[in-house]
C-alpha positions in Angstrom: 9.9 -23.4 -52.8 6.6 -24.1 -54.6 6.0 -27.2 -52.4 6.7 -25.1 -49.3 4.2 -22.5 -50.2 1.6 -25.1 -51.2 2.0 -26.9 -47.9 1.9 -23.9 -45.7 -1.0 -22.4 -47.7 -2.9 -25.6 -47.0 -2.2 -25.1 -43.3 -3.5 -21.5 -43.5 -6.7 -22.8 -45.2 -7.1 -25.4 -42.4 -6.7 -22.7 -39.8 -9.3 -20.6 -41.5 -11.7 -23.6 -41.2 -10.8 -23.8 -37.5 -11.9 -20.2 -37.0 -15.3 -21.0 -38.6 -15.6 -24.3 -36.6 -15.2 -22.5 -33.3 -18.3 -20.5 -33.8 -21.4 -22.5 -34.4 -24.9 -21.2 -35.2 -26.9 -19.8 -32.4 -30.7 -20.5 -32.1 -32.2 -17.8 -30.0 -35.5 -19.7 -29.7 -33.7 -22.6 -27.9 -31.6 -20.4 -25.6 -34.2 -17.9 -24.3 -37.9 -17.5 -24.0 -39.7 -15.3 -26.5 -40.4 -11.8 -25.2 -44.0 -10.7 -24.8 -45.5 -8.8 -27.8 -44.8 -5.1 -27.7 -41.9 -5.3 -25.1 -38.2 -4.8 -25.6 -36.3 -8.1 -25.5 -33.7 -8.3 -22.7 -30.0 -8.2 -23.7 -28.4 -11.6 -24.4 -24.8 -12.7 -23.5 -23.6 -15.5 -25.7 -20.8 -17.8 -24.7 -19.0 -19.8 -27.3 -17.2 -22.8 -25.8 -14.2 -24.0 -27.8 -11.3 -26.4 -27.3 -8.0 -24.7 -26.1 -6.2 -26.2 -29.1 -8.6 -24.7 -31.6 -8.6 -21.3 -29.8 -4.8 -21.1 -29.9 -4.6 -22.2 -33.5 -6.9 -19.4 -34.5 -5.5 -16.7 -32.1 -1.7 -17.2 -32.3 -0.7 -19.9 -34.7 -2.6 -18.7 -37.8 -1.2 -15.1 -37.7 2.3 -16.4 -37.2 2.0 -18.7 -40.2 0.7 -15.8 -42.3 3.7 -13.7 -41.4 6.1 -16.6 -42.1 4.7 -16.8 -45.6 5.2 -13.1 -46.0 8.9 -13.5 -45.0 9.3 -16.3 -47.5 8.1 -14.1 -50.3 10.5 -11.3 -49.2 13.6 -13.5 -48.7 12.9 -15.1 -52.1 13.7 -11.7 -53.7 17.3 -11.6 -52.3 19.1 -14.2 -54.5 18.4 -12.2 -57.6 19.6 -9.0 -56.0 22.9 -10.7 -55.0 23.3 -11.8 -58.6 22.5 -8.3 -59.8 25.1 -6.8 -57.4 27.8 -9.1 -58.8 26.8 -8.2 -62.4 26.7 -4.5 -61.5 30.4 -4.7 -60.4 31.4 -5.2 -64.0 30.4 -1.6 -64.6 33.3 -0.5 -62.4 33.7 2.8 -60.5 34.0 6.1 -62.3 37.4 7.4 -61.0 37.9 10.0 -63.7 38.2 12.7 -61.1 40.6 11.0 -58.7 42.8 9.6 -61.4 43.2 12.7 -63.5 44.6 16.2 -62.9 43.2 18.1 -60.0 39.8 19.8 -60.6 40.1 23.3 -59.4 36.3 23.6 -59.2 36.0 20.5 -57.1 34.9 17.0 -58.0 31.3 15.8 -58.6 29.9 13.3 -56.2 27.8 12.0 -59.0 30.8 10.8 -60.9 32.8 9.2 -58.0 31.5 7.9 -54.7 33.4 5.3 -52.7 33.7 1.7 -53.9 30.2 1.1 -55.2 29.0 2.4 -58.5 25.5 3.8 -59.1 24.0 0.4 -60.1 25.4 -1.3 -57.0 24.1 1.5 -54.8 20.6 0.9 -56.2 20.8 -2.8 -55.7 22.1 -2.4 -52.1 19.2 -0.1 -51.5 16.7 -2.7 -52.7 18.3 -5.2 -50.4 18.1 -2.7 -47.5 14.4 -2.4 -48.2 14.0 -6.1 -47.4 15.4 -5.8 -44.0 12.8 -3.8 -42.1 9.7 -5.9 -43.1 11.6 -9.1 -42.3 12.8 -7.8 -38.9 9.3 -6.5 -37.9 7.7 -9.8 -38.9 10.2 -11.9 -37.0 9.7 -9.8 -33.9 5.9 -10.1 -34.2 6.0 -13.9 -34.9 8.1 -14.5 -31.8 5.7 -12.4 -29.7 2.8 -14.5 -30.9 4.6 -17.8 -30.3 5.8 -16.6 -26.8 2.2 -15.9 -25.6 1.4 -17.3 -22.1 -1.0 -19.9 -23.4 1.8 -21.4 -25.7 4.6 -21.1 -23.2 2.9 -21.9 -19.9 0.0 -24.1 -21.1 -3.8 -23.9 -21.4 -4.6 -26.5 -18.7 -5.3 -29.3 -21.2 -2.2 -31.6 -21.2 -3.0 -33.1 -24.6 -3.7 -29.8 -26.3 -0.6 -28.3 -24.6 1.6 -31.1 -26.0 0.3 -30.4 -29.5 0.7 -26.7 -29.3 4.2 -27.0 -27.9 5.2 -29.2 -30.8 3.8 -26.8 -33.3 5.5 -23.9 -31.5 8.9 -25.6 -31.5 8.7 -26.4 -35.2 7.6 -22.9 -36.2 10.4 -21.4 -34.1 13.0 -23.5 -36.0 11.6 -22.1 -39.3 11.8 -18.6 -37.9 15.4 -19.1 -36.8 16.3 -20.0 -40.5 14.5 -16.8 -41.7 16.4 -14.8 -39.1 19.7 -16.3 -40.4 18.6 -15.1 -43.9 17.9 -11.7 -42.5 21.4 -11.6 -40.8 23.1 -12.4 -44.1 21.2 -9.8 -46.1 21.5 -7.1 -43.5 25.1 -7.9 -42.7 26.0 -7.7 -46.4 24.3 -4.4 -46.9 25.8 -2.8 -43.8 29.3 -4.0 -44.7 29.1 -2.7 -48.3 27.6 0.6 -47.3 30.2 1.2 -44.5 33.0 0.2 -46.8 31.7 2.6 -49.4 31.4 5.3 -46.9 35.0 4.8 -45.7 36.3 5.7 -49.1 33.9 8.4 -50.2 35.6 11.7 -50.9 39.0 10.2 -51.9 38.6 12.0 -55.3 39.3 15.2 -53.4 42.7 14.1 -52.0 44.6 14.9 -55.1 43.3 18.4 -55.1 44.3 18.8 -51.5 47.8 17.5 -52.1 48.5 20.1 -54.8 48.1 23.0 -52.5 51.1 25.2 -51.6 51.2 23.6 -48.1 51.7 20.0 -49.3 53.3 20.6 -52.7 56.8 19.1 -52.8 56.3 17.4 -49.4 58.0 13.9 -49.8 55.7 12.5 -47.1 52.6 13.2 -49.2 51.5 9.9 -50.8 49.7 9.4 -54.1 45.9 9.5 -54.3 44.6 6.1 -53.4 42.6 4.4 -56.2 39.2 3.2 -54.9 39.4 0.2 -57.2 42.3 -1.1 -55.1 40.4 -0.7 -51.9 38.5 -3.8 -50.6 35.2 -2.6 -49.2 35.2 -5.6 -46.9 38.4 -4.2 -45.2 37.4 -0.5 -44.6 40.3 1.6 -43.4 43.0 -0.9 -44.2 45.6 0.2 -46.8 46.2 -2.3 -49.6 49.0 -4.7 -48.9 51.5 -4.9 -51.8 52.6 -8.4 -50.7 49.0 -9.7 -50.5 48.3 -12.9 -52.3 45.5 -12.6 -54.8 43.3 -15.5 -53.8 41.6 -15.4 -57.2 44.9 -16.3 -58.8 45.4 -19.5 -56.7 44.8 -22.6 -58.8 41.5 -24.1 -58.0 40.0 -20.8 -56.9 40.2 -18.9 -60.2 36.7 -19.8 -61.1 33.9 -18.8 -58.8 35.9 -17.1 -56.0 33.7 -14.2 -55.0 32.6 -13.2 -51.5 29.2 -12.1 -52.8 28.7 -15.5 -54.3 29.6 -17.2 -51.0 26.9 -15.1 -49.3 24.5 -16.0 -52.1 25.1 -19.7 -51.5 24.5 -19.2 -47.8 21.2 -17.5 -48.4 20.1 -20.3 -50.7 21.0 -22.8 -48.0 18.9 -20.9 -45.3 16.0 -20.8 -47.8 16.2 -24.5 -48.2 16.4 -25.1 -44.5 13.4 -22.9 -43.9 11.4 -24.8 -46.5 12.3 -28.1 -44.7 11.3 -26.9 -41.3 8.1 -25.2 -42.6 7.0 -28.5 -44.2 7.5 -30.3 -40.9 5.5 -27.7 -39.0 2.7 -27.7 -41.6 2.1 -31.4 -41.0 1.7 -30.8 -37.3 -0.6 -27.9 -37.9 -2.8 -29.8 -40.3 -3.1 -32.8 -38.0 -4.2 -30.5 -35.1 -6.5 -28.5 -37.3 -8.3 -31.7 -38.3 -9.2 -32.3 -34.6 -11.0 -28.9 -34.6 -13.0 -29.2 -37.8 -14.1 -32.8 -37.5 -16.6 -32.8 -34.7 -20.0 -31.1 -34.3 -20.1 -27.4 -33.8 -19.7 -26.4 -30.1 -22.9 -25.7 -28.2 -23.8 -22.2 -27.4 -25.2 -21.1 -24.1 -26.8 -17.8 -23.1 -27.9 -16.0 -20.1 -30.1 -12.9 -19.7 
């Protein structure tokens, strides 16, 4: 990750140099005649001529790279949150209301709420806060990289080939970041919907004790949220289900959250690889813009 940031940061610095190189100093004495004393000088229109490659690096590639770096910093926060979510599960869910005698005054939502405890809810909220910035940046990056100059060409075949190569490499990195976003957002949505599916089960026992249902043989026992799998919302526990954690070879490390964590780490690694490849193409192109003399400036009254 540090090498990835270092390489892309070098590309950003090179693109900043490109922005300075595209605007050279303008000598007004060489571009227009001096006005007569005591008169107002005529307005000047300056034209800065730059290479299409340099203009696109400054206008579209540099902002896209900056937002890709922002996404890297955001995605880097997710592995710790997945680990925290796993650790928070050890606290369990407070089912004192649903597993005890009916509470005539009603149950407290603060004590029992679905399948996630308070710590897991807070961790899921932190994950959810990563989703919107990532999604907005990915949309903005794709809009920049799909600009007409990058998709249809600038008119210079050599510059177009270089820009297309940079665009393809950056889109591959963005695709990996999008996969990370899908994993984070999918996990949060699944856990929240699973939790919502079982919210309020602590009230079932109180309802079952009413005069209408008391003694009714068809009335089942209050379901225990601990026995509900949040990944299977709405499905009743199967008494014949095989516990995968008890299978030899899967006893250690079998955890769906851990599987997702491993997938996120893989997408982060793939993103770093594709960003390093893209940074090399950006640096080689930026060198073409900063090596020559400053472009000449022309003016007309």
